[in-house]
N, C-alpha and C positions, 0 to 999 in steps of 0.2 A: 283772242282769235289771231291766228296767223295767216297772212297773204303771202304765198311764195310762188312767184311767177319765174319760170326759166325762159331763157332766150337764147337763140342761136343767131349770132350777128356776123354777118360777113365782114372781113377787115376793112373794106373800102366805106362801111357804114358805122363804124365804131365811134368816131367823133360825134356824129349826129345822134347816135343812140345814146350815148353818154350824157350828152346835153338834155335830151328828153328825159331820161331816167333821172337825172338830178333835179330837173324841174318837178317831176312826178313826185319825188321824196319831199321836196320842198311844199308842195301844195298838200299832200297827204299828211304830213307831220305837223302842219299848222292847224289842223282839224281838231275839234274836242274829240277826246277819247282815242286818239293815236298815241301810242306809247313810245314810238320810235320806228326806224326803218334802217335798212342797209341795202347798198348795191355791190354786188360782188362778182368777180371775174374767175373762172375756173384756172387754176394754175397750170393744169395738164392740157387744156384745150382753150386757149385765149378767145376764141370765138363764142365761148358758152358763158352766158351771164345769168345772174339770179338777182331778183328784186324781192326783198323780204320786209314785210311791214307788219306791225304788231298793234292790234286794237284792244280795247277793254272788252268789247263785246260784238257780236254779229250785228248788232243795231248801230253801234258806232261805226263799224266799217261801211254799212249801208248809207248812213248819214254822211260819211266822209265822201261817198261818191257823188252825193247830190249837188254841190255848188257847180254853177256854170263853168268856172275855169277848170275845175276837176273833170267835168264831162267833156270839156273841149280837149284837154291836154293829157289827162291821166287815163280815162277809159279807152281811147284809142291805142294807147301803148300797152294796156292790160290785154286788149283784144288780139295783140301781136304775139302773146306768150305762147310757148309750146302748150299744146292741149292734150298730151298724152297721158298726163296724170292730173290728180286734184291740185288745185290751187290755193284752197282755203281750208285751214284746220283749226279745230278747237284746241285750246290750251289745257292739257291735263296735268302738266307738272312744270314748274319753273323753278330755277336755281340761282342763287346769288351768294356769294361770300362762303360757299360750302355748305349751304343750307337750301333743302329742295322743299317747295310746297306744293302740295297736290291741290287740285282743282276738280270739282266734280263735274262730270259730263253732262251735257244738255241732251245727248243722243241716247236712244233706247239702248239697253243691253244687247238685245237680240231683234232681229227682225220680226219676230213674233210679239215683242213687247209693244203695247199701245201708248204707254206714257211713262215719264219719270218726272218727279217734282223738280222744279227750278227755284232758285232763290227768289223769294218773294211771290210766289205763284206756282203755277203748274205749267208743264210742257207737254204737248202731244207731238209725236214724231211719226212722219210717214217715210218709209224707206224706199228707195228707187226700185223700179222694175227690173233693171238691169245696172250694171256697173256704170257709175258716172262720177262726176266730180263731187268732192265733200261739200261743196257750197250748196246750201239749201236757201230757201228764203225764210226769214224770221220776221214775225209780226207780233208786236206787243199790243195787247188788247185788255184793259182792265186787270193788270196784275198777273196776267198769264201770257205764255209765248207759245207759238207753234212754228215748228220747223218741217218744211215739206221739201223733199228732195225730188228733183225732176227725173223722169225717165230718160233712159239713154236716148240722146238725139244730137249730141255733139255741140252744144253751145259752150262759149267760153264763159269764164267768170265774170268778165267785163259786160259780155252782152246780156247775161242774165241779170246783171245788177245796173245797167244802164239806165233804167227807168228811175233810180234813185228812190229816196224816201223808204219807208218800211213796208210798202206794199209788195206781196209776193209777185214775181214776174214768170 
């Protein structure tokens, strides 16, 4: 799972943002299930930043947001991300050393599809009523997972996940 948050940071706020983002990376990458992350700045527009963090699963991402220091320092930073596009993505292919590995999607092929098997169980998916973030809520229950996506309403990835744990919000 990929978390990709974009920021528009005014020049006078750059140092404070950099400190906060580095601390966020430190906290997130110390959690089980985090595969790593990067903070980058646009070459063409130095006020535009991106925080990208990889997790083994949606559950690992949600668990990473649960500890108090993360809720205190990371969640507010995530809430400041630009909300004009999705921030969370499933990984469908990964590459290293010239080799590409495909990963099965947990999302339904079409909005009319009700479910698709997931590794070690089954997954049911509800599609959003209107366009919204790719972040849904995932709940593991007895070998199955359900992913539900919120209707359009304009919440940020962090506010939807601020409750932590694996309960849908």
